N, C-alpha and C positions, 0 to 999 in steps of 0.2 A: 688670837684675840681679834684679828682683823675681821670686819664684817659681822660682828656679834648681833647686830639688829636683824640681819637677814637670817641668821642661823637659828635664833631663838624660836620662831614659830614652827620650825621643823623639828624641834625636839633636840635631844642630845646625841652624842656619838657622831656617826657618819651620815646623818640624815640629809644634810645639805648636799653632800656628794651624791647620795642616792637620788635625790630629787633632781639634781643636775643631769644625771644619766637618763632618768625618765623623761625629763623635759626636753632634752636634746633629741631623744628617740621620737617623742611625740612631734617635735618641731619638724624633723626630717619627714615623718609620715604625713604631716599636715601639708607641707610643701608639695610632695608628690601627689597627694589627694587633690589639691587645688590645681596645680599646674598641668598634671598629666591625666586628670580624671581617673586617678588610681583608686579603685573601689576598696573600701574597708568593710568587711563583713563583721557584724556585731550581733549579739544575742537579742536585744530587745529595744523598745522605745526609749527607756531611760538611758541606755548606753548611747543612743543617738543624741539625746539631749546633752549628755555629758561631753561628747566630742564637739557638738556644735558650740557649747559654752567655751571650749578651748579654741574656737575659731576654725574648725573644719567646715568647709563649704562645698567640697567635692562629693562624689557619690558615697553614701553610707547605706549599705544593704542590711536590712534587719531580718535575721533568721526567723524569729518567732512572729510570723505574720499570718498564721493560720494555714500555711501550706505544708504539705508533706515534704520530707527531705529530698525525695526524687524530683519533685516539681521545683524546689528551690535551687537545686544544683543545675537542673536544666536551664532555669532562668539565668543563673550566673554565666553558664557556658554560652547561651545565646546572646546575652547582653555584652559580655566582655571577651568571650572566646579564649584563645590562648595568646592573645596579643600582649606584648610588652614592648613599649617603644625603646627602652634602653637595654633590652636583653635580660632584664631582671624579672622578678615575679610579676604576674599580671593581676593578682588579687592578694590583698592582705587579710588574713584571718586574725581577728582579735576577740577571741572568746575569753570569758572570765578565767582567772587562774585558780579556780577551785576544782574539785573533782569532776563535776558535771561539765564545766568548761573545757577541762582537759580531754574528756571523752569526745565532746563535740569537735574540738580542734583536730583530734586524731582522725575521726570519721570523715570530716569535711576534707581534710588534707588528702587522705587516701582516695576518696571518691573523685576529687577534682584532679589530682595527679594522674589518676587512671584515664582521664580525658586529655592528658597532656597540658593541663593548666598549671603553670608555675605558681606556687603559693608562697607567700612571705609569712614566716612565723617569728621573725626576728623581733618585731615590735612587742608581741606578747611575751616573748622570752625575756626581753630587757625589762619590761614593766613588772613581770613576775619577780625577778631578782631584786629590782630596785624598790618596789612598793609593797612587797609581801607583808612587812610588819604593819603597815598602815591599812592596807586593803587587799582584798582578793577579787574585787569586781570592778568592771569598767565604769559602771554608773557612779562609783565613788570618786572618779576623777573630777567630777563637777565640784565636789566639796574641797578638793585639793587644788583647784584651778588657781587660786591666789598664789600659792607656793610654787606651782609649776610654770605659770605664765612667763616669768622673767627668763626662764631657760628656753621655753618655746620661742619667745621673741628673739632670743640670741641666735637660735638656729634658723628660725624662719620669721624674719621681721615682716609684719603685714602692712605696716604704715597705714594707709587709708583704704585698703582693699575691702574691709568688712563694712 
């Protein structure tokens, strides 16, 4: 019964728990994106707007910019290389968790890893599991921002940085 006000906008069942998981994952990614200039690759402009709404201010690379896949992968390699300051992945891929997004995620991962670029897929996997009932696309995170923001702030308090 505790915290009923917070749970009601999220619906019934385990929605609050799932939003907490998604918000914490997004908060961790936002911190890395801001502090380490950790690039997050997304599909389109609306995805970028959604992440900016959630406070992402680091590099957001939009896949659909009128370039072929070869040119885009070359750009990512030249811009970010295989660097990873903490030994972890140097690029985060966050394609939608629908069929097309899954294909793009797989193709980009294979192509980048063939160039020895470490790729993070953890954020997408966590969002897929936590938010699949509500949405299958990154751009919808904007409409979920009110419910996700408290959990993002818990993981990555921005204070006055934005």
